[in-house]
C-alpha positions as a Markdown table, in Angstrom:
| # | Residue | x | y | z |
|---|---|---|---|---|
| 1 | Met | 106.6 | 21.4 | -14.6 |
| 2 | Glu | 109.5 | 23.8 | -15.4 |
| 3 | Ser | 113.1 | 23.2 | -16.4 |
| 4 | Ile | 114.6 | 22.1 | -13.1 |
| 5 | Glu | 111.9 | 19.5 | -12.6 |
| 6 | Ile | 112.1 | 18.4 | -16.2 |
| 7 | Glu | 115.8 | 17.8 | -15.8 |
| 8 | Lys | 115.1 | 15.4 | -12.9 |
| 9 | Gly | 112.9 | 13.3 | -15.2 |
| 10 | Leu | 115.2 | 13.0 | -18.2 |
| 11 | Pro | 118.6 | 11.4 | -18.7 |
| 12 | His | 119.4 | 14.2 | -21.1 |
| 13 | Arg | 121.1 | 17.6 | -20.4 |
| 14 | His | 121.5 | 20.8 | -22.4 |
| 15 | Pro | 121.6 | 21.0 | -25.4 |
| 16 | Phe | 119.5 | 17.8 | -25.8 |
| 17 | Ile | 116.5 | 18.6 | -23.6 |
| 18 | Met | 113.7 | 19.0 | -26.1 |
| 19 | Val | 110.9 | 19.9 | -23.7 |
| 20 | Asp | 110.3 | 23.4 | -22.3 |
| 21 | Arg | 107.4 | 22.7 | -20.1 |
| 22 | Ile | 105.3 | 19.7 | -19.0 |
| 23 | Leu | 101.7 | 20.8 | -18.6 |
| 24 | Glu | 99.9 | 17.6 | -17.5 |
| 25 | Val | 100.8 | 14.2 | -16.2 |
| 26 | Glu | 98.4 | 11.4 | -15.4 |
| 27 | Tyr | 100.6 | 8.5 | -14.0 |
| 28 | Met | 100.7 | 5.5 | -16.3 |
| 29 | Lys | 98.1 | 7.1 | -18.6 |
| 30 | Arg | 99.1 | 10.3 | -20.3 |
| 31 | Ser | 101.3 | 13.4 | -20.5 |
| 32 | Lys | 101.3 | 16.7 | -22.2 |
| 33 | Gly | 104.1 | 19.2 | -22.8 |
| 34 | Tyr | 105.7 | 21.5 | -25.4 |
| 35 | Lys | 108.8 | 22.8 | -26.9 |
| 36 | Asn | 109.2 | 26.4 | -28.2 |
| 37 | Val | 111.0 | 26.0 | -31.5 |
| 38 | Ser | 113.6 | 28.7 | -31.9 |
| 39 | Ile | 115.7 | 30.0 | -34.7 |
| 40 | Asn | 118.6 | 30.2 | -32.3 |
| 41 | Glu | 119.0 | 26.4 | -32.1 |
| 42 | Gln | 121.9 | 24.8 | -33.8 |
| 43 | Trp | 119.9 | 22.7 | -36.2 |
| 44 | Ala | 118.3 | 25.9 | -37.7 |
| 45 | Val | 121.6 | 26.9 | -39.4 |
| 46 | Gly | 121.6 | 23.9 | -41.7 |
| 47 | His | 118.1 | 22.5 | -41.8 |
| 48 | Phe | 117.5 | 24.4 | -44.1 |
| 49 | Pro | 119.3 | 27.7 | -44.4 |
| 50 | Asp | 116.7 | 29.5 | -46.5 |
| 51 | Glu | 113.7 | 27.9 | -44.8 |
| 52 | Pro | 114.5 | 26.4 | -41.4 |
| 53 | Leu | 112.3 | 23.4 | -40.5 |
| 54 | Tyr | 112.3 | 21.6 | -37.1 |
| 55 | Pro | 113.9 | 18.2 | -38.1 |
| 56 | Gly | 111.7 | 15.1 | -37.9 |
| 57 | Val | 114.1 | 13.2 | -35.7 |
| 58 | Leu | 114.0 | 16.0 | -33.2 |
| 59 | Met | 110.2 | 15.9 | -33.3 |
| 60 | Ile | 110.4 | 12.2 | -32.5 |
| 61 | Glu | 112.8 | 12.9 | -29.6 |
| 62 | Thr | 110.5 | 15.7 | -28.3 |
| 63 | Met | 107.6 | 13.2 | -28.3 |
| 64 | Ala | 109.6 | 10.6 | -26.5 |
| 65 | Gln | 110.8 | 13.0 | -23.9 |
| 66 | Val | 107.2 | 14.2 | -23.2 |
| 67 | Gly | 106.1 | 10.6 | -23.2 |
| 68 | Gly | 108.6 | 9.7 | -20.5 |
| 69 | Phe | 106.7 | 11.8 | -18.0 |
| 70 | Ile | 103.9 | 9.3 | -18.0 |
| 71 | Phe | 106.0 | 7.5 | -15.5 |
| 72 | Tyr | 106.0 | 10.4 | -13.0 |
| 73 | Lys | 104.0 | 9.7 | -9.9 |
| 74 | Ala | 102.7 | 12.7 | -8.0 |
| 75 | Gly | 105.6 | 14.8 | -9.1 |
| 76 | Ile | 108.2 | 12.2 | -8.2 |
| 77 | Pro | 110.5 | 11.0 | -11.0 |
| 78 | Pro | 110.7 | 7.3 | -11.7 |
| 79 | Ala | 113.6 | 5.3 | -10.1 |
| 80 | Ser | 115.0 | 4.7 | -13.6 |
| 81 | Lys | 115.1 | 6.6 | -16.9 |
| 82 | Phe | 113.4 | 5.3 | -20.0 |
| 83 | Tyr | 115.0 | 5.2 | -23.4 |
| 84 | Leu | 113.5 | 5.2 | -26.9 |
| 85 | Gly | 113.3 | 1.6 | -28.1 |
| 86 | Ala | 111.2 | 1.7 | -31.3 |
| 87 | Val | 109.4 | 4.1 | -33.6 |
| 88 | Lys | 106.3 | 3.0 | -35.4 |
| 89 | Asn | 104.0 | 4.7 | -38.0 |
| 90 | Ile | 105.4 | 8.1 | -37.5 |
| 91 | Lys | 103.8 | 10.6 | -39.9 |
| 92 | Phe | 105.0 | 14.2 | -40.4 |
| 93 | Ile | 101.9 | 16.0 | -41.6 |
| 94 | His | 102.8 | 19.7 | -41.5 |
| 95 | Pro | 106.2 | 21.4 | -41.2 |
| 96 | Val | 107.2 | 22.9 | -37.9 |
| 97 | Lys | 109.2 | 26.2 | -38.1 |
| 98 | Pro | 111.0 | 28.5 | -35.7 |
| 99 | Gly | 108.6 | 30.5 | -33.6 |
| 100 | Asp | 106.1 | 27.6 | -33.4 |
| 101 | Thr | 105.1 | 25.9 | -30.2 |
| 102 | Phe | 105.3 | 22.2 | -30.7 |
| 103 | Met | 102.7 | 20.7 | -28.4 |
| 104 | Val | 102.8 | 17.0 | -27.7 |
| 105 | Glu | 100.2 | 14.8 | -26.1 |
| 106 | Thr | 101.0 | 11.2 | -25.3 |
| 107 | Glu | 98.9 | 8.3 | -24.1 |
| 108 | Leu | 100.1 | 4.9 | -22.8 |
| 109 | Ile | 98.5 | 2.2 | -25.0 |
| 110 | Glu | 100.4 | -0.9 | -23.8 |
| 111 | Ser | 102.8 | -1.8 | -21.1 |
| 112 | Leu | 104.6 | -5.2 | -21.2 |
| 113 | His | 107.3 | -5.6 | -18.6 |
| 114 | Ile | 110.1 | -3.4 | -19.8 |
| 115 | Tyr | 108.4 | -2.1 | -23.0 |
| 116 | His | 105.9 | 0.7 | -22.9 |
| 117 | Gln | 104.1 | 1.8 | -26.1 |
| 118 | Ile | 102.8 | 5.4 | -26.2 |
| 119 | Lys | 100.6 | 7.0 | -28.8 |
| 120 | Cys | 101.9 | 10.5 | -29.7 |
| 121 | Thr | 100.0 | 13.4 | -31.2 |
| 122 | Ala | 101.8 | 16.7 | -32.0 |
| 123 | Thr | 100.2 | 20.0 | -32.9 |
| 124 | Val | 101.1 | 23.6 | -33.7 |
| 125 | Gly | 98.1 | 25.7 | -32.8 |
| 126 | Asp | 95.1 | 23.8 | -34.2 |
| 127 | Lys | 97.2 | 22.1 | -36.9 |
| 128 | Leu | 98.1 | 18.4 | -36.5 |
| 129 | Val | 101.8 | 18.2 | -37.4 |
| 130 | Ala | 102.9 | 14.7 | -36.4 |
| 131 | Thr | 101.5 | 11.4 | -35.1 |
| 132 | Gly | 102.9 | 8.0 | -34.3 |
| 133 | Val | 103.6 | 5.3 | -31.7 |
| 134 | Leu | 106.9 | 5.1 | -29.7 |
| 135 | Thr | 108.2 | 2.3 | -27.5 |
| 136 | Leu | 110.0 | 3.4 | -24.4 |
| 137 | Val | 112.3 | 0.9 | -22.7 |
| 138 | Asn | 113.4 | 0.6 | -19.0 |
| 139 | Pro | 117.1 | -0.2 | -19.4 |
| 140 | Asn | 117.4 | -1.3 | -15.7 |
| 141 | Gln | 115.2 | -4.3 | -16.5 |
| 142 | Leu | 117.0 | -5.5 | -19.6 |
């Protein structure tokens, strides 16, 4: 999935789309996508000037955005968007720097009415850089 299709599946718009490509989607099971981390992004100016590192909160947001594509069915976006509702056991294992491809794999581990828990694993090359569990919420069912 490329940028135009990605926009259809997210409530976000530039500059807050944190996904460059969705590679795999298995409806209500898993998704995989990535973000190319660039020195040209605004966060790189101040986080940190001498050694820019992709901020942890943006790693979490990237994982949540990739995870939202679990709800795509045969390339059709879901009728409603999903929002980040909770963050659990997030671990930042290795720094992510400009020039890295931040690859995210997500797996649906539990779905209870409006709450959907996804396990997230992020890598750069063969290095594990972040893991955790996110809860996505369907606001239309609140």
